C-alpha positions as CSV (number, residue, x, y, z in Angstrom):
1,M,54.9,1.4,5.6
2,P,54.1,4.9,6.8
3,R,56.8,6.8,8.7
4,Q,56.9,9.5,11.4
5,P,56.3,12.9,9.8
6,A,59.1,15.5,10.1
7,K,59.0,19.3,9.8
8,S,61.0,19.0,6.6
9,D,58.0,17.3,5.0
10,F,55.9,20.5,5.3
11,P,56.4,24.0,3.8
12,S,58.9,26.1,5.7
13,Y,56.3,28.9,6.1
14,L,53.9,26.6,8.0
15,E,54.2,26.8,11.8
16,L,53.6,23.4,13.4
17,S,54.7,21.0,16.1
18,I,55.1,17.3,15.7
19,I,54.4,15.0,18.7
20,S,55.6,11.4,18.4
21,P,53.6,8.4,19.6
22,P,54.2,7.3,23.2
23,S,56.9,4.8,24.1
24,S,58.7,5.3,20.7
25,Q,55.9,3.3,18.9
26,A,55.9,3.3,15.1
27,P,53.0,5.5,14.0
28,V,50.1,4.0,12.1
29,N,47.9,7.1,12.3
30,V,48.3,10.9,12.1
31,L,46.1,13.3,14.1
32,I,46.1,16.9,12.9
33,L,45.1,19.4,15.5
34,F,43.6,22.9,14.9
35,H,43.6,25.4,17.7
36,G,40.8,27.9,18.4
37,L,40.5,31.5,17.3
38,G,43.3,33.7,18.8
39,D,45.4,30.7,20.1
40,S,48.6,29.1,18.8
41,K,50.0,25.7,18.1
42,E,51.5,25.4,21.6
43,S,48.3,24.7,23.5
44,F,47.3,21.8,21.2
45,S,50.8,20.5,21.3
46,H,50.3,20.1,25.0
47,L,46.9,18.5,24.3
48,A,48.5,16.0,22.0
49,V,51.0,14.9,24.7
50,H,48.2,14.5,27.2
51,L,46.1,12.4,24.7
52,S,49.0,9.9,24.4
53,L,47.3,8.1,21.6
54,P,49.0,4.8,20.7
55,E,50.7,4.5,17.4
56,T,49.6,8.0,16.5
57,A,51.8,10.9,15.4
58,C,50.2,14.3,16.1
59,V,50.7,17.4,14.1
60,S,49.6,20.6,15.8
61,L,49.1,23.3,13.2
62,Q,49.1,27.0,13.7
63,G,46.6,29.2,12.0
64,P,48.2,30.8,9.0
65,T,47.3,34.4,9.8
66,P,48.1,36.5,13.0
67,L,45.4,38.5,14.6
68,P,45.6,42.3,13.9
69,F,46.3,45.1,16.3
70,D,48.9,43.1,18.2
71,L,46.2,41.1,19.8
72,G,48.4,38.0,19.8
73,G,47.4,34.6,18.5
74,F,46.4,33.3,15.1
75,H,43.3,32.5,13.1
76,W,42.1,30.2,10.3
77,G,39.7,32.6,8.4
78,D,40.1,34.4,5.1
79,D,39.3,37.7,6.9
80,I,38.7,39.2,10.3
81,T,35.4,40.8,11.1
82,F,34.0,42.1,14.4
83,N,30.4,41.6,15.6
84,Q,29.6,45.1,16.7
85,S,26.5,43.9,18.7
86,I,28.4,41.7,21.1
87,G,31.9,43.0,20.7
88,T,33.6,39.8,19.6
89,M,35.4,38.6,16.5
90,D,33.3,36.5,14.1
91,Y,34.4,32.8,13.7
92,D,32.9,32.2,10.2
93,T,34.9,34.4,7.8
94,G,35.6,32.0,5.0
95,F,38.1,29.1,5.0
96,E,39.2,28.9,1.4
97,K,42.9,29.7,2.1
98,S,43.3,27.5,5.1
99,S,41.4,24.6,3.6
100,K,43.5,24.7,0.5
101,L,46.7,24.8,2.6
102,V,45.7,21.9,4.8
103,R,44.3,19.8,1.9
104,E,47.2,20.3,-0.5
105,E,50.3,20.9,1.6
106,V,49.5,19.1,4.8
107,I,47.4,16.1,3.9
108,E,48.1,15.3,0.3
109,K,51.7,16.3,-0.2
110,A,53.2,15.8,3.3
111,I,51.2,13.1,5.1
112,L,50.0,10.9,2.2
113,Q,52.7,11.3,-0.5
114,K,55.8,11.9,1.5
115,C,55.0,9.9,4.7
116,G,53.0,7.1,3.1
117,Y,49.7,7.2,5.1
118,K,46.3,6.3,3.8
119,P,43.4,8.8,4.1
120,G,41.6,6.5,6.5
121,N,44.5,6.8,8.9
122,V,44.3,10.6,9.1
123,L,42.1,12.2,11.7
124,L,41.4,15.9,12.5
125,L,40.6,17.6,15.8
126,G,39.7,21.2,16.1
127,F,38.3,23.6,18.7
128,G,35.9,26.5,17.8
129,Q,37.1,28.1,14.6
130,G,39.7,25.3,14.4
131,G,36.8,22.8,14.2
132,M,35.3,24.8,11.4
133,A,38.7,24.8,9.6
134,A,38.9,21.0,10.0
135,F,35.4,20.6,8.5
136,A,36.4,22.9,5.6
137,A,39.6,20.9,4.9
138,A,37.9,17.6,5.1
139,L,35.1,18.6,2.7
140,A,37.6,20.1,0.2
141,F,39.6,16.8,0.4
142,K,36.4,14.9,-0.4
143,T,37.9,11.4,0.2
144,E,36.9,9.7,3.4
145,L,39.3,10.4,6.3
146,G,39.6,8.5,9.6
147,G,37.5,10.9,11.6
148,I,36.8,14.4,12.7
149,V,36.5,15.7,16.3
150,S,35.0,19.2,16.5
151,I,34.6,20.9,19.9
152,G,32.3,23.9,19.6
153,G,32.9,24.2,15.8
154,P,30.0,24.1,13.4
155,L,30.1,23.7,9.6
156,P,31.3,26.9,7.9
157,S,28.7,28.7,5.9
158,S,31.0,28.7,2.8
159,T,30.9,24.9,2.5
160,K,27.1,25.2,2.2
161,S,27.0,28.0,-0.3
162,N,29.7,26.8,-2.7
163,G,28.2,23.4,-3.3
164,V,31.0,21.4,-1.5
165,A,28.5,19.9,0.9
166,A,26.0,18.9,-1.9
167,S,26.9,15.2,-1.5
168,K,27.5,13.6,1.9
169,N,31.0,12.9,3.1
170,N,31.6,9.5,4.7
171,T,34.2,10.7,7.2
172,P,32.8,9.9,10.7
173,V,32.3,12.9,12.9
174,I,31.9,13.6,16.6
175,V,30.9,17.1,17.6
176,L,30.8,18.3,21.2
177,G,29.4,21.5,22.7
178,G,28.0,23.1,25.9
179,S,24.6,24.1,26.7
180,S,23.3,27.6,25.8
181,P,25.0,29.7,24.6
182,S,26.6,27.3,22.1
183,L,27.5,27.4,18.4
184,I,26.3,23.8,18.2
185,T,22.6,24.6,17.8
186,Q,19.9,22.3,16.2
187,S,20.4,24.3,13.0
188,A,24.1,23.7,13.1
189,L,23.6,20.0,13.7
190,S,21.1,19.9,10.7
191,D,23.8,21.5,8.5
192,L,26.4,18.9,9.6
193,K,24.0,16.0,8.9
194,Q,23.5,17.4,5.4
195,A,27.3,17.4,4.8
196,F,28.4,14.2,6.6
197,Q,26.9,10.7,6.7
198,L,27.9,9.8,10.2
199,I,27.4,12.4,13.0
200,E,27.6,11.8,16.8
201,Y,26.7,14.7,19.0
202,V,27.6,15.2,22.7
203,K,26.1,18.0,24.7
204,W,27.8,18.9,27.9
205,P,25.6,20.3,30.8
206,R,27.8,23.3,31.4
207,P,27.3,26.5,29.5
208,R,29.4,27.6,26.5
209,D,31.7,25.7,24.1
210,V,34.9,25.1,26.0
211,M,37.6,22.4,25.9
212,P,36.9,19.3,28.0
213,G,37.7,19.9,31.7
214,N,37.5,16.5,33.2
215,R,37.6,12.7,32.5
216,D,33.8,12.4,31.9
217,E,33.9,15.2,29.3
218,M,36.9,13.7,27.5
219,L,35.6,10.1,27.5
220,P,33.4,10.4,24.4
221,I,36.4,11.7,22.4
222,M,38.6,8.9,23.6
223,K,35.9,6.3,22.8
224,F,35.7,7.8,19.3
225,F,39.5,7.5,18.9
226,A,39.3,3.9,20.1
227,R,36.9,3.1,17.3
228,R,38.6,5.1,14.6
229,L,42.4,4.7,15.2
230,Q,44.2,1.9,13.6
231,S,46.0,0.5,16.7
232,R,46.8,-3.0,17.9
233,N,47.3,-1.8,21.4
234,G,44.1,0.2,22.0
235,V,43.8,3.4,24.0
236,P,45.5,3.4,27.4
237,D,43.2,3.9,30.4
238,D,45.2,6.9,31.7
239,A,45.0,8.8,28.4
240,V,41.6,10.3,29.2
241,E,42.9,12.8,31.8
242,V,43.3,16.3,30.3
243,G,44.4,19.5,32.1
């Protein structure tokens, strides 16, 4: 039987928060959360509490590398580069280090080996660069996971160039994004369909890729969880409210 993950199951250098299932339920699933570029584990720890997923322990990871120049926050990339034309940081800067860390230390050693979960009971959720990190980790793991939720995070270019995405992964995916401008373009969707067998896409009418802001925007994610989570009790109706 799987057990509730504890911080002692993970490397001491890895910053994370663990959120227990509601109502002291015994966990059957684990949801790993990946924050966006420049954020930290705290915001997605709050998200995990609001999700209130039945029989699901949540692990909110913090990106392994702080942003430079005292900017605050953390990132998942192998490097930091700035797009001079638009004055922002690039999202897609390689994910070899973070994908290795998540695959080996978080999923394989901690969640599967120490805590006793099966890969099909492990789900990933990421925002922006965190969604890209989730895709990179899942493709590096190769075995089918329970599901991936990516909000505004496309497939990293490194997973296409190094041959990892040569054969399709069977992990079900839901990817969500706003209208223009959005990183979830038709080209990005085509790349995802080359890497994953099962892709669901939700396009919100508002511009830009941001976190869900109301019940209607959150509902497709909760329906995805209802299909993918191993839970006898289902997803509570009041769990769709976020923020």
